[in-house]
C-alpha positions as CSV (number, residue, x, y, z in Angstrom):
1,M,6.0,192.6,101.8
2,K,3.0,194.3,103.9
3,K,2.1,191.7,106.6
4,I,-1.1,189.9,107.8
5,F,-2.3,193.3,109.1
6,L,-3.0,194.9,106.1
7,K,-4.6,192.1,104.6
8,T,-6.9,191.7,107.3
9,A,-7.6,195.3,107.1
10,M,-8.8,195.0,103.5
11,A,-10.8,192.0,104.1
12,S,-12.2,193.4,106.8
13,M,-13.5,196.7,104.7
14,L,-14.5,194.5,101.8
15,C,-17.0,192.6,104.0
16,M,-18.6,195.8,106.2
17,G,-20.7,198.7,104.7
18,F,-19.8,201.7,106.7
19,V,-21.6,204.6,105.8
20,S,-21.1,208.3,107.1
21,C,-23.3,209.9,109.2
22,A,-21.0,212.9,110.5
23,D,-23.5,215.4,111.2
24,E,-24.3,213.1,114.5
25,L,-21.2,211.5,114.9
26,N,-22.7,208.2,114.3
27,I,-23.0,205.4,112.0
28,K,-25.0,202.3,111.2
29,S,-24.1,199.6,113.5
30,I,-22.1,196.7,112.0
31,D,-23.8,193.3,112.2
32,P,-21.1,190.7,113.0
33,Q,-23.5,188.0,111.6
34,S,-23.8,189.5,108.3
35,T,-20.6,187.6,107.1
36,P,-18.7,184.8,107.6
37,T,-15.4,186.5,107.3
38,Y,-15.9,188.8,110.2
39,T,-13.3,188.9,113.0
40,V,-12.4,191.0,115.7
41,E,-8.8,191.2,114.4
42,G,-10.6,192.4,111.1
43,L,-12.3,195.1,112.8
44,L,-9.2,196.2,114.6
45,A,-7.3,196.4,111.5
46,K,-10.3,198.8,109.9
47,Q,-9.4,201.3,112.9
48,Y,-6.0,201.6,111.6
49,A,-6.9,201.3,107.9
50,T,-9.4,204.3,108.1
51,L,-6.0,206.4,108.5
52,G,-4.8,205.5,105.2
53,L,-7.7,204.3,103.2
54,T,-11.0,206.3,101.8
55,G,-13.4,203.5,101.6
56,Q,-14.0,199.9,100.8
57,K,-12.9,199.3,97.3
58,G,-9.6,200.8,96.8
59,P,-8.9,204.3,95.4
60,A,-12.9,205.0,94.3
61,G,-16.1,203.2,94.3
62,S,-17.6,202.9,97.8
63,S,-16.5,205.8,100.0
64,D,-16.6,206.0,103.8
65,L,-17.8,209.6,103.1
66,G,-20.2,209.7,100.4
67,R,-19.8,213.5,99.1
68,G,-17.6,214.8,96.2
69,D,-14.3,213.4,95.1
70,E,-13.5,210.6,97.3
71,G,-9.8,211.0,97.0
72,E,-10.0,214.2,98.8
73,S,-11.6,212.7,102.0
74,G,-8.6,210.8,103.5
75,F,-7.0,211.5,106.5
76,I,-3.2,211.9,105.5
77,R,-4.4,213.9,102.5
78,T,-7.1,216.4,104.4
79,I,-4.6,217.0,107.1
80,F,-2.0,217.7,104.7
81,N,-3.8,220.1,102.7
82,L,-4.8,222.3,105.7
83,Q,-1.2,222.1,107.4
84,E,0.8,223.0,103.9
85,L,-0.8,224.3,101.2
86,M,-0.8,228.1,102.7
87,T,2.5,228.0,104.6
88,D,5.9,228.7,103.3
89,E,6.7,225.4,102.4
90,T,4.4,224.6,99.1
91,A,2.0,225.8,96.8
92,W,-1.1,224.0,94.6
93,A,-0.2,225.0,91.0
94,Y,-3.8,225.3,89.8
95,Q,-5.6,228.1,91.6
96,N,-8.9,227.6,89.8
97,D,-9.3,224.4,91.4
98,P,-12.3,224.5,93.8
99,D,-11.6,226.1,97.4
100,I,-7.9,226.1,96.7
101,A,-7.6,229.8,96.2
102,P,-8.9,230.8,99.6
103,I,-6.3,227.9,101.1
104,T,-3.5,229.7,99.2
105,N,-4.2,232.9,100.2
106,L,-5.3,232.6,103.9
107,S,-8.6,233.8,103.2
108,W,-10.7,230.6,103.7
109,K,-14.4,230.8,105.2
110,S,-16.7,228.3,106.9
111,S,-18.1,226.8,103.6
112,N,-14.6,225.8,102.5
113,G,-14.7,222.1,100.9
114,R,-11.5,221.3,102.3
115,V,-11.6,222.7,105.5
116,N,-14.9,220.3,105.7
117,W,-13.2,217.3,104.2
118,A,-10.9,217.2,107.3
119,Y,-13.8,217.9,109.8
120,Q,-15.7,215.2,108.1
121,R,-12.8,212.6,108.2
122,L,-12.3,213.2,112.0
123,I,-15.9,212.9,112.8
124,F,-15.9,209.4,110.9
125,D,-13.0,208.0,112.7
126,I,-14.0,208.9,115.8
127,T,-17.5,207.4,115.6
128,L,-15.5,204.2,114.2
129,Y,-13.3,204.3,117.1
130,N,-16.1,204.6,119.5
131,Q,-18.4,201.8,118.2
132,F,-15.3,199.4,118.4
133,I,-14.6,200.7,121.9
134,T,-18.2,200.3,123.2
135,E,-19.0,196.8,121.5
136,Q,-15.3,195.4,122.7
137,S,-14.8,196.5,125.9
138,G,-14.7,193.5,128.3
139,S,-14.3,191.0,125.6
140,L,-10.9,192.2,123.9
141,S,-7.9,192.7,126.1
142,E,-7.2,196.1,127.2
143,D,-4.0,196.6,125.5
144,K,-6.2,196.5,122.1
145,I,-8.6,198.6,123.5
146,A,-6.2,201.3,124.7
147,E,-4.6,201.0,121.0
148,V,-8.3,202.2,119.6
149,R,-8.1,205.0,122.3
150,F,-4.8,206.1,121.3
151,L,-6.1,206.5,117.5
152,R,-9.1,208.5,118.9
153,A,-7.0,210.8,121.1
154,L,-5.2,211.4,118.0
155,N,-8.3,212.4,115.8
156,Y,-9.2,214.7,118.8
157,Y,-5.5,215.8,118.7
158,Y,-6.1,217.1,115.1
159,F,-9.4,218.6,116.0
160,L,-7.7,220.7,118.8
161,D,-5.0,221.8,116.6
162,L,-6.8,222.7,113.5
163,Y,-10.4,223.8,115.0
164,R,-9.5,224.5,118.8
165,K,-12.5,222.4,119.5
166,A,-14.5,219.3,118.5
167,P,-17.6,217.8,118.7
168,F,-17.0,215.5,121.6
169,K,-18.4,212.0,122.4
170,L,-17.2,209.0,123.9
171,T,-20.1,206.6,123.4
172,F,-21.5,204.9,120.4
173,D,-25.2,205.8,120.3
174,D,-28.2,208.5,118.9
175,S,-26.9,211.5,121.1
176,L,-25.4,214.5,119.8
177,P,-22.0,215.4,120.8
178,T,-21.3,217.9,122.9
179,E,-18.7,220.8,122.3
180,K,-15.2,220.6,124.0
181,S,-12.5,223.2,123.7
182,G,-9.3,225.0,124.6
183,K,-8.3,224.0,127.9
184,D,-10.8,221.6,128.4
185,L,-10.1,219.5,125.2
186,Y,-6.4,219.7,126.1
187,E,-7.1,218.4,129.6
188,W,-9.0,215.7,128.3
189,L,-6.3,214.5,125.9
190,D,-4.0,214.9,128.3
191,N,-5.6,212.5,130.8
192,E,-7.0,210.2,128.3
193,L,-2.8,209.7,127.1
194,T,-2.1,209.1,131.0
195,T,-4.7,206.6,131.4
196,I,-4.0,204.3,128.3
197,E,-0.4,204.6,128.2
198,P,0.5,201.8,130.9
199,L,-2.2,199.6,129.0
200,M,-0.5,199.8,125.6
201,A,2.4,197.3,124.8
202,E,5.9,198.5,125.6
203,V,7.8,201.0,123.9
204,G,8.9,199.6,120.7
205,A,6.6,196.4,121.0
206,Y,5.4,196.7,117.4
207,N,8.4,198.1,115.8
208,N,8.7,194.9,113.7
209,S,7.6,193.2,110.2
210,Q,5.0,191.5,111.8
211,N,3.0,194.5,113.8
212,F,4.5,197.5,112.2
213,G,2.0,200.3,112.1
214,R,0.6,199.4,115.2
215,A,0.5,201.8,118.1
216,D,2.5,201.0,121.3
217,R,3.4,203.0,124.4
218,G,6.2,205.0,122.2
219,A,3.3,206.1,119.8
220,A,1.4,207.5,123.0
221,Y,4.6,209.2,124.4
222,A,5.2,210.6,121.2
223,L,1.5,212.4,121.1
224,H,1.8,213.1,124.6
225,A,5.3,215.0,124.1
226,R,3.5,216.9,120.9
227,L,0.6,217.8,122.6
228,A,2.6,219.3,125.6
229,L,4.8,221.3,123.3
230,N,2.1,223.2,121.9
231,S,0.2,223.2,125.2
232,E,0.5,227.2,125.3
233,V,-1.1,227.7,122.1
234,Y,-3.8,224.9,122.7
235,T,-5.1,226.6,126.3
236,D,-4.7,230.2,125.2
237,G,-1.7,230.5,127.6
238,Q,-3.2,228.9,130.6
239,V,-0.8,226.0,130.4
240,K,2.6,225.6,129.6
241,D,3.4,221.9,129.6
242,Y,7.2,222.4,128.6
243,Q,8.3,220.0,131.2
244,K,6.0,217.4,130.8
245,A,7.1,217.8,127.1
246,I,10.5,216.9,128.0
247,D,9.8,214.1,130.4
248,Y,7.9,212.3,127.5
249,C,10.7,212.8,125.0
250,D,13.1,211.4,127.4
251,K,10.7,208.0,127.9
252,I,11.4,207.7,124.2
253,L,15.3,208.9,123.9
254,N,16.0,206.7,127.0
255,N,15.1,203.7,124.2
256,V,17.6,204.9,121.9
257,G,20.7,203.3,120.9
258,E,22.7,200.4,118.5
259,G,22.1,196.8,119.4
260,E,18.9,196.5,121.7
261,G,17.7,200.0,121.5
262,K,14.4,200.2,120.1
263,Y,14.9,203.3,118.2
264,N,17.6,205.2,116.1
265,L,18.0,207.6,113.7
266,C,18.2,206.2,110.1
267,R,21.6,207.0,109.2
268,A,23.5,204.5,107.2
269,E,23.5,204.7,103.3
270,K,21.6,202.2,101.3
271,N,22.4,201.8,97.6
272,G,23.2,205.3,97.3
273,Y,20.1,206.7,99.3
274,S,20.9,208.6,102.6
275,G,19.2,207.5,105.7
276,Y,17.1,210.6,105.5
277,Q,16.0,209.5,101.9
278,Q,15.1,205.9,103.1
279,L,12.6,207.1,105.6
280,F,10.0,208.2,102.6
281,M,10.4,205.5,100.2
282,G,8.4,202.5,99.3
283,D,10.1,200.0,101.3
284,N,10.1,202.1,104.6
285,D,8.2,199.1,106.4
286,C,10.8,196.5,105.9
287,N,14.0,198.5,105.9
288,P,15.1,197.9,109.6
289,E,17.2,201.2,109.8
290,A,13.9,203.1,108.9
291,M,11.8,201.5,111.1
292,K,14.2,202.4,113.9
293,E,13.0,206.1,113.3
294,I,9.5,205.7,112.6
295,I,7.7,205.8,115.7
296,F,4.2,205.2,114.4
297,P,3.2,204.9,110.7
298,I,0.2,204.9,108.7
299,R,0.5,201.9,106.3
300,Q,0.1,202.3,102.6
301,D,0.7,199.4,99.9
302,G,0.5,199.8,96.2
303,L,-1.2,196.2,95.6
304,K,-3.6,195.7,98.6
305,A,-4.5,199.4,100.2
306,R,-5.0,201.6,97.3
307,A,-6.1,205.3,97.6
308,Y,-5.5,208.7,96.1
309,A,-5.6,210.2,99.7
310,G,-2.3,208.7,101.0
311,T,1.4,208.9,99.8
312,T,0.1,208.0,96.7
313,Y,-1.2,211.8,96.8
314,L,2.1,212.8,98.2
315,V,4.5,211.2,95.4
316,A,2.0,211.8,92.7
317,A,1.2,215.4,93.0
318,A,5.0,216.4,93.4
319,T,5.6,214.9,90.2
320,I,6.0,216.2,86.4
321,A,5.9,213.9,83.5
322,G,9.6,213.8,82.2
323,M,11.3,213.9,85.8
324,P,14.2,211.5,86.2
325,Y,14.2,208.3,88.2
326,A,10.2,209.5,88.7
327,S,8.7,206.9,90.9
328,T,4.9,206.9,89.7
329,G,3.4,206.3,86.2
330,D,0.7,208.8,86.9
331,P,2.2,212.4,87.4
332,W,-0.4,214.9,88.8
333,K,2.2,217.9,88.8
334,C,0.3,219.7,91.1
335,F,2.8,220.8,94.1
336,F,5.9,223.1,94.0
337,A,8.2,224.6,96.5
338,R,7.5,228.1,97.8
339,E,10.8,230.4,97.5
340,N,11.1,230.7,101.3
341,M,11.5,227.0,101.2
342,V,14.0,226.7,99.4
343,E,15.8,229.4,101.2
344,K,16.2,227.3,104.1
345,F,18.8,225.7,102.3
346,F,19.8,228.4,100.1
347,P,19.7,231.6,101.7
348,N,21.1,233.3,98.8
349,K,18.7,231.5,96.4
350,D,21.5,229.9,94.5
351,I,19.8,226.5,94.0
352,P,21.2,224.7,90.9
353,M,18.4,225.1,88.0
354,A,18.2,224.6,84.5
355,A,18.1,227.5,82.0
356,K,15.9,227.6,78.9
357,E,18.8,226.9,76.6
358,D,19.5,223.5,78.7
359,I,16.4,222.1,77.5
360,P,16.9,219.3,74.9
361,E,15.1,218.5,72.1
362,N,13.2,215.4,71.9
363,A,13.9,214.5,75.5
364,T,14.3,211.1,76.6
365,Q,14.9,210.1,80.1
366,E,18.6,209.5,79.1
367,K,19.1,213.0,77.4
368,I,17.6,214.6,80.6
369,I,19.7,212.6,82.9
370,A,23.1,213.6,80.7
371,K,21.8,217.2,80.7
372,D,21.2,217.7,84.4
373,N,24.4,215.7,84.9
374,E,26.6,218.0,82.7
375,K,25.1,221.1,83.9
376,G,25.2,220.3,87.7
377,I,21.7,220.5,88.2
378,S,20.5,217.4,89.1
379,T,18.8,216.3,92.9
380,A,22.4,215.0,93.6
381,D,23.8,218.5,92.7
382,V,21.6,220.4,94.8
383,V,22.0,218.2,97.9
384,A,25.7,218.7,97.7
385,K,25.5,222.4,97.1
386,A,23.2,222.8,99.9
387,K,25.3,220.3,102.0
388,D,22.6,218.8,103.6
389,D,20.9,215.4,102.7
390,R,17.3,216.9,103.1
391,A,17.6,219.1,100.1
392,L,15.5,216.5,98.3
393,L,14.5,219.4,95.5
394,Y,14.5,219.3,91.5
395,M,15.3,222.0,89.3
396,G,16.5,220.0,86.5
397,V,15.1,219.8,82.5
398,G,12.8,217.0,83.2
399,G,9.4,217.9,82.8
400,C,10.1,221.5,81.3
401,E,8.5,222.7,78.3
402,T,10.2,224.6,75.4
403,G,11.3,227.8,76.2
404,K,10.1,227.4,80.1
405,V,11.9,226.3,83.0
406,R,11.5,226.0,86.6
407,T,11.6,229.1,88.8
408,I,12.0,229.7,92.5
409,N,9.4,232.6,92.3
410,P,6.2,232.6,90.6
411,G,5.8,236.4,90.3
412,E,2.4,237.9,90.3
413,N,0.2,234.8,89.5
414,I,0.5,231.1,90.2
415,T,0.4,229.5,86.7
416,G,1.7,226.1,86.9
417,P,3.8,223.4,88.3
418,L,7.2,224.9,87.1
419,N,6.5,227.9,89.8
420,G,9.0,226.3,92.0
421,A,11.2,223.5,92.6
422,S,10.0,220.3,92.7
423,F,10.1,217.9,95.7
424,V,11.4,214.4,95.2
425,K,11.4,213.6,99.0
426,W,8.4,211.3,98.7
427,S,9.1,208.3,96.8
428,N,7.9,205.1,95.6
429,L,11.0,203.5,94.9
430,H,12.6,200.9,96.9
431,A,16.0,201.6,98.7
432,D,16.6,197.8,98.4
433,G,16.1,197.7,94.4
434,T,13.3,195.6,94.8
435,A,10.2,196.5,92.6
436,Q,7.3,198.7,93.7
437,H,3.9,197.1,93.9
438,D,2.2,199.2,91.6
439,Q,3.4,202.2,89.1
440,N,0.5,204.4,90.1
441,Y,-0.1,203.7,93.9
442,S,2.3,204.0,96.9
443,D,4.2,201.3,99.0
444,T,5.3,203.9,101.2
445,D,4.3,204.0,104.5
446,F,3.1,207.7,106.2
447,P,5.3,208.3,109.2
448,V,2.8,210.1,111.7
449,F,5.7,210.3,114.4
450,R,9.5,209.5,114.1
451,L,12.6,210.1,116.3
452,A,13.6,213.1,114.7
453,E,10.7,215.1,116.1
454,I,11.5,213.8,119.3
455,Y,14.7,215.3,119.5
456,L,13.5,218.9,118.3
457,T,10.6,218.6,120.6
458,R,13.2,218.2,123.7
459,A,15.5,220.6,122.0
460,E,12.4,223.5,121.6
461,A,10.6,222.6,125.1
462,K,13.9,223.2,126.7
463,Y,14.4,226.8,125.4
464,R,10.8,227.7,126.1
465,L,11.0,226.3,129.7
466,N,13.8,228.6,130.6
467,G,15.9,230.0,127.7
468,S,18.1,226.8,127.9
469,Q,20.7,225.9,125.6
470,E,20.7,222.2,126.7
471,G,18.6,221.3,123.5
472,L,21.5,222.0,120.9
473,A,22.8,218.8,121.3
474,D,19.6,217.2,120.3
475,I,19.4,219.8,117.3
476,L,22.8,219.0,116.2
477,E,21.9,215.3,116.4
478,V,19.2,215.7,113.9
479,Q,21.8,218.1,111.9
480,G,24.5,215.3,111.9
481,R,22.3,212.6,110.3
482,A,21.8,214.9,107.8
483,N,25.5,215.8,107.1
484,R,24.2,219.5,107.3
485,D,27.5,221.4,106.9
486,L,26.4,224.7,108.5
487,K,25.3,223.6,111.8
488,A,23.6,225.3,114.4
489,T,25.7,227.2,117.4
490,S,22.8,228.2,119.7
491,V,19.3,227.5,120.2
492,D,16.3,230.5,119.3
493,D,13.6,231.2,117.6
494,Q,15.0,231.4,114.2
495,T,17.0,228.0,114.4
496,L,14.0,226.1,115.5
497,I,11.8,227.1,113.1
498,D,14.0,227.0,110.3
499,E,15.0,223.4,111.5
500,W,11.7,222.3,112.0
501,C,11.4,223.0,108.1
502,R,14.3,221.6,106.9
503,E,13.7,218.5,108.7
504,F,9.6,218.1,108.4
505,Y,8.8,219.9,105.2
506,M,6.0,218.3,103.4
507,E,4.8,215.8,106.3
508,G,1.8,217.7,107.2
509,R,2.8,219.9,110.6
510,R,4.4,223.2,109.1
511,R,1.1,225.4,109.8
512,S,1.1,223.8,113.5
513,D,4.7,224.8,114.0
514,L,4.5,228.4,112.6
515,V,1.7,229.1,115.0
516,R,3.4,228.0,117.8
517,F,5.8,230.4,116.7
518,G,3.8,233.4,116.2
519,L,4.4,233.3,112.8
520,F,1.4,232.0,110.8
521,S,-0.8,235.1,111.2
522,G,0.0,238.9,111.5
523,S,3.2,240.4,109.5
524,K,6.0,239.3,111.4
525,Y,7.0,236.8,108.8
526,L,5.6,236.9,105.2
527,W,5.8,234.6,102.2
528,S,4.3,234.5,98.7
529,F,0.5,235.0,98.4
530,K,0.1,235.3,102.3
531,G,-3.2,237.4,102.7
532,G,-3.4,237.1,98.8
533,V,-0.5,239.4,97.6
534,E,2.4,238.5,95.6
535,N,4.9,239.3,98.6
536,G,2.6,238.4,101.3
537,T,0.8,240.4,103.9
538,G,-0.3,240.2,107.2
539,I,-3.5,238.4,108.2
540,P,-5.6,238.7,111.3
541,S,-4.6,236.0,114.2
542,Y,-8.5,234.3,113.9
543,Y,-7.0,232.5,111.0
544,D,-4.6,230.7,113.2
545,V,-7.4,228.1,113.5
546,Y,-9.8,227.0,111.1
547,P,-13.9,227.4,111.3
548,I,-16.4,225.0,112.1
549,P,-18.1,224.0,108.9
550,Y,-21.4,225.9,108.8
551,N,-23.6,222.4,107.7
552,E,-22.1,221.0,111.1
553,I,-23.3,224.0,113.4
554,K,-26.7,223.8,111.4
555,N,-27.2,220.1,112.1
556,N,-25.6,220.4,116.0
557,P,-26.8,223.2,117.9
558,N,-24.3,222.2,120.7
559,M,-21.4,223.3,118.3
560,T,-20.3,227.0,118.1
561,Q,-18.6,228.9,115.4
562,N,-15.0,230.2,116.0
563,P,-14.5,234.0,116.5
564,K,-14.9,236.1,113.4
565,Y,-16.1,233.3,111.0
C-alpha cells in the first residue's frame, strides 16, 4: 500500500549513520561513497522520513537523538505533547511520569524534558535539511530543493510557534547558529515561502498514490496561510497579515471541486465510516476521498516505517484494553478527554456513558459490544446524540474495571485513564476492510495540513480583518461535512475557537489556537488543572511560549532565554 517513496526512505536510513549534535546545529557528514545503496532519491526520502521516524532501526535501537526514551524524540510526538497535553482537550493519565505534571499544570521550566525533546528534534531536522540543500544545490532540480526548503521552513515555523525564536542557520558547517526571533523570524519565513512557492510542483501535483507525502505548492500555501493567521501573535502585534492569510487560502480553495479539482472535503461514507473518520484511518494514504482533503501528510506504515512517536502513539495511547473495535494490540491507556472538550459536543455534559452496574462479568468483546448497544452508550450512540460526526468519543463498558467506569471529570486528582472519555478518532483500521499491516504499529498517515483548516483559516482571517461575517459560509462548509445539527449562525470569537476544537482536537494545534484567541494564559478561560488546581486558575502570559532549554543556552552563547524563565 505504501509506495516506493517510503521504501526508499527506509533503505536510505539503514545505510546511513546519522548522529545528533544539536548544540551546534550540525551532524557528521555523510559519505555517499560509503555504501553501494546510496542514492540522491534516498537522501531526499530521508528528509521526509525524519518527520515520521525516530532513527535507523524502526521503533528503537539506533535513534537520531541518543538521549533517553527514543519514542519520546519523534517530530509528531514532541509537537503533539507541547500542543495538546496542557490544554482543554486532553490530559495524560499518569501524572507521576517524568516531566508530565508541570506540562498538565502549565508550570514547566527550562529543564523540562518534553520541552527539550521538541527543541532537539527541530534542530536535528533543520540540520539534516541544511546539509541536503548545501550538498545538492546545483545538481538536483530546483523543485526538489524547494521541497526540502519547505520542510526546513516547517520546522522553523514550529520554533516560532512554540519558542518564539530559533537557533537560526541556513548553512552546513561548524559555525554556531544565531538567534532569530519574533518579527524577524516571521519575516524570514514569509519571504522564504514566497521564494520557494513558484519553484515547487503545482498545487495538488503530489496528491496521488505514487507521490503522496511529498510537498507541492499546496502544502506551501497552507503553511503560509497558517503563518499569516498567527502573524499578530508571532510579531507581538507589529504585523497583521490577515489579508495575506485569506489570499493563500484562496489559492488553495480555487482548486476545490469535484472531478478535476485537486482538493475536496472527505464526505462520502464508506463501509459505515463517515468521511471525517476516514481521514484518521490506516488506509488514508490510498483512500481517494481522504487523499483529496489531506494537503500534506507525514507518512506512516506499520510494516516498513515503525515508530513509537507517530500515529502509533496517537492510536495506542488513546486505547484501553477491552475497548471494542480497538485497532491496536498494544493499548497504552494514557490519554483521556477533558470535561471542557466533551462540552464542545455536549454543553449539558449529557454524553451517553456507562454506569457501574452496566459492567458485564467475565467480559468478552461480544458481551461488551452487546452491553454498549443495549444501554445506548457506544461511540455510534455518542455521535448520534451529539448530532455531529466528529464526536468520536467512547464512554462505554469496554476497558472499565469492576466498580469503576469512565467519568468526564477526574475531581481533585488525575488517577488514571478512566478519568475522562476515551478518544477513538485515531484508528489503525482500514476503511476499505483490508487488514492493517501490523497489530501494534500504525499505518495511519498524519495530516499536517488538510482542507478543513483552510476553510476555518479563511473564516477567521476575514473576521479578524474587519469583523466580516463572510466567513460563515466557510464554517458551514466544515460543519456540513460533519453533519452537525446545531450549525453556526454568526461568526465571533466563541464560534471560531469552539469550531477549531471540534474539527481539530487531538491533531496537535490546540495550544496555538488558544494563544491566538488570548485564552491560553490569564483567567478568561479556565479548564481543569490549569495552574495546578482542580477547576483551573489564571497563569502568567509568559507561559504562552516555552523556555529555551537550559543546555542550549549554555552551549550556544548566541541564544537568550525567553522572559521570566
